[in-house]
C-alpha positions in Angstrom: 324.4 242.3 -8.4 327.1 244.9 -8.0 327.3 248.2 -9.9 329.6 248.3 -12.9 332.8 250.3 -12.4 334.3 252.5 -15.1 338.1 252.3 -15.4 340.0 255.1 -17.1 343.5 254.2 -16.1 344.3 252.1 -19.2 344.9 252.9 -22.9 341.1 252.7 -23.4 338.2 253.0 -21.0 336.8 249.8 -19.6 333.7 248.8 -17.7 334.2 246.1 -15.0 331.4 244.0 -13.6 331.3 241.3 -11.0 329.0 238.5 -10.0 329.0 235.8 -7.4 327.6 232.7 -9.0 326.3 229.6 -7.3 328.0 227.2 -9.8 331.7 226.2 -9.6 334.2 227.6 -12.1 334.1 224.5 -14.3 330.3 224.9 -14.8 330.6 228.7 -15.4 333.4 228.0 -17.9 331.0 226.0 -19.9 328.4 228.8 -19.8 331.0 231.2 -21.3 332.5 228.9 -23.9 329.8 226.5 -25.1 327.8 227.9 -28.0 324.4 226.5 -26.9 324.9 227.9 -23.4 326.1 231.2 -24.7 322.9 231.6 -26.6 321.0 231.7 -23.3 322.7 234.9 -22.0 325.2 236.4 -24.5 323.7 239.2 -26.7 324.3 237.3 -30.0 325.3 233.9 -31.4 328.9 233.2 -30.9 330.8 230.8 -33.2 334.5 230.0 -32.7 335.9 229.0 -36.1 337.1 225.4 -35.7 335.0 225.0 -32.6 338.0 225.3 -30.2 338.7 228.2 -27.8 342.4 228.6 -28.4 344.7 231.6 -28.7 344.5 233.0 -32.3 341.1 231.4 -33.1 338.7 233.5 -35.1 335.2 234.2 -33.7 332.0 235.3 -35.5 329.3 237.2 -33.6 326.0 237.0 -35.4 323.2 239.4 -34.2 320.7 237.9 -36.6 317.6 239.7 -37.9 317.2 241.8 -34.6 320.1 243.9 -35.7 319.7 243.8 -39.5 321.9 240.8 -39.9 324.9 242.5 -38.3 328.0 240.3 -37.7 331.1 241.2 -35.8 334.4 239.4 -35.9 336.9 238.7 -33.1 340.0 236.8 -32.1 340.8 234.8 -29.0 343.7 236.3 -27.0 343.9 234.2 -23.8 342.5 230.9 -22.6 343.3 229.4 -19.2 340.5 226.9 -18.5 338.6 227.4 -16.1 340.1 230.7 -15.0 340.5 233.2 -17.8 339.1 233.9 -21.3 339.9 237.0 -23.3 338.8 237.9 -26.9 338.0 240.8 -29.1 334.3 241.5 -29.9 334.4 243.9 -32.9 336.5 246.9 -31.6 336.1 245.8 -28.0 338.1 243.5 -25.8 336.3 241.2 -23.3 337.9 239.4 -20.5 336.3 236.9 -18.2 338.0 236.0 -14.9 336.7 233.1 -12.9 337.9 232.4 -9.3 336.5 229.9 -6.8 334.3 231.4 -4.2 333.3 228.7 -1.7 331.3 226.2 -3.7 330.6 228.9 -6.4 332.4 231.3 -8.6 333.4 235.0 -8.5 333.1 236.2 -12.1 334.7 239.4 -13.3 333.9 240.7 -16.8 336.0 243.6 -18.1 335.0 245.2 -21.4 337.6 247.6 -23.0 335.5 249.9 -25.3 335.0 253.2 -27.0 334.3 255.9 -24.3 330.8 256.7 -25.6 329.7 253.0 -25.2 330.5 252.7 -21.5 326.9 253.3 -20.1 325.2 251.3 -22.9 327.5 248.3 -22.4 327.5 248.4 -18.6 323.7 248.3 -18.7 323.7 245.5 -21.3 326.3 243.4 -19.5 324.4 243.8 -16.2 321.4 242.2 -18.0 323.6 239.4 -19.5 325.3 238.6 -16.2 321.9 238.6 -14.5 320.8 235.9 -17.0 323.9 233.8 -16.4 323.2 234.1 -12.7 319.6 233.0 -13.2 318.2 236.4 -12.2 315.4 238.1 -14.1 317.1 241.1 -15.8 316.1 244.5 -14.5 315.1 247.6 -16.5 317.8 248.3 -19.1 316.8 252.0 -19.6 317.0 252.7 -15.9 320.4 251.1 -15.7 321.6 253.0 -18.7 320.4 256.3 -17.3 322.2 255.7 -14.0 325.4 254.7 -15.7 325.2 257.6 -18.2 324.9 260.1 -15.4 327.9 258.6 -13.6 330.1 258.0 -16.6 329.5 261.2 -18.7 331.5 263.5 -16.4 334.4 261.1 -16.7 334.4 260.1 -20.4 331.9 262.4 -22.1 328.5 261.9 -23.7 327.1 258.3 -23.9 325.5 256.6 -26.9 322.2 254.8 -26.3 320.9 251.6 -27.9 321.1 251.2 -31.6 318.0 252.6 -33.3 315.7 250.5 -35.5 
């Protein structure tokens, strides 16, 4: 695992995370685009309307009863199988870049987001990417605290997890 990086050089702040995965890009592509595989690591159920990841396709993100039935919407912005996938997730923009790394994959996830969500999302994506890598997730609160201490001087106070 590598530490998330906060980028502030764009129109909006973004957290960038990287992972080296044992599987080749074609296998990782399935993990980031197939609904059943997404359920194993993504923080909610992901349904691409029409079932095809293509530019302009609508996406529904259902958080179920854990988050009081919250659903976000999104749209696919870029698809270049098995190299690049970009889409909106509510008010955020996610981009997954996959490049071959020996027999495995170098995955880069960039999340453009509201400034106050940087630490929360960096800690959350760390856990999600640990799952996709087959690693037992670490302590979210500890990760959040570390990211908040690092990011607050750059982008201001950080919001924690949603309250019940």
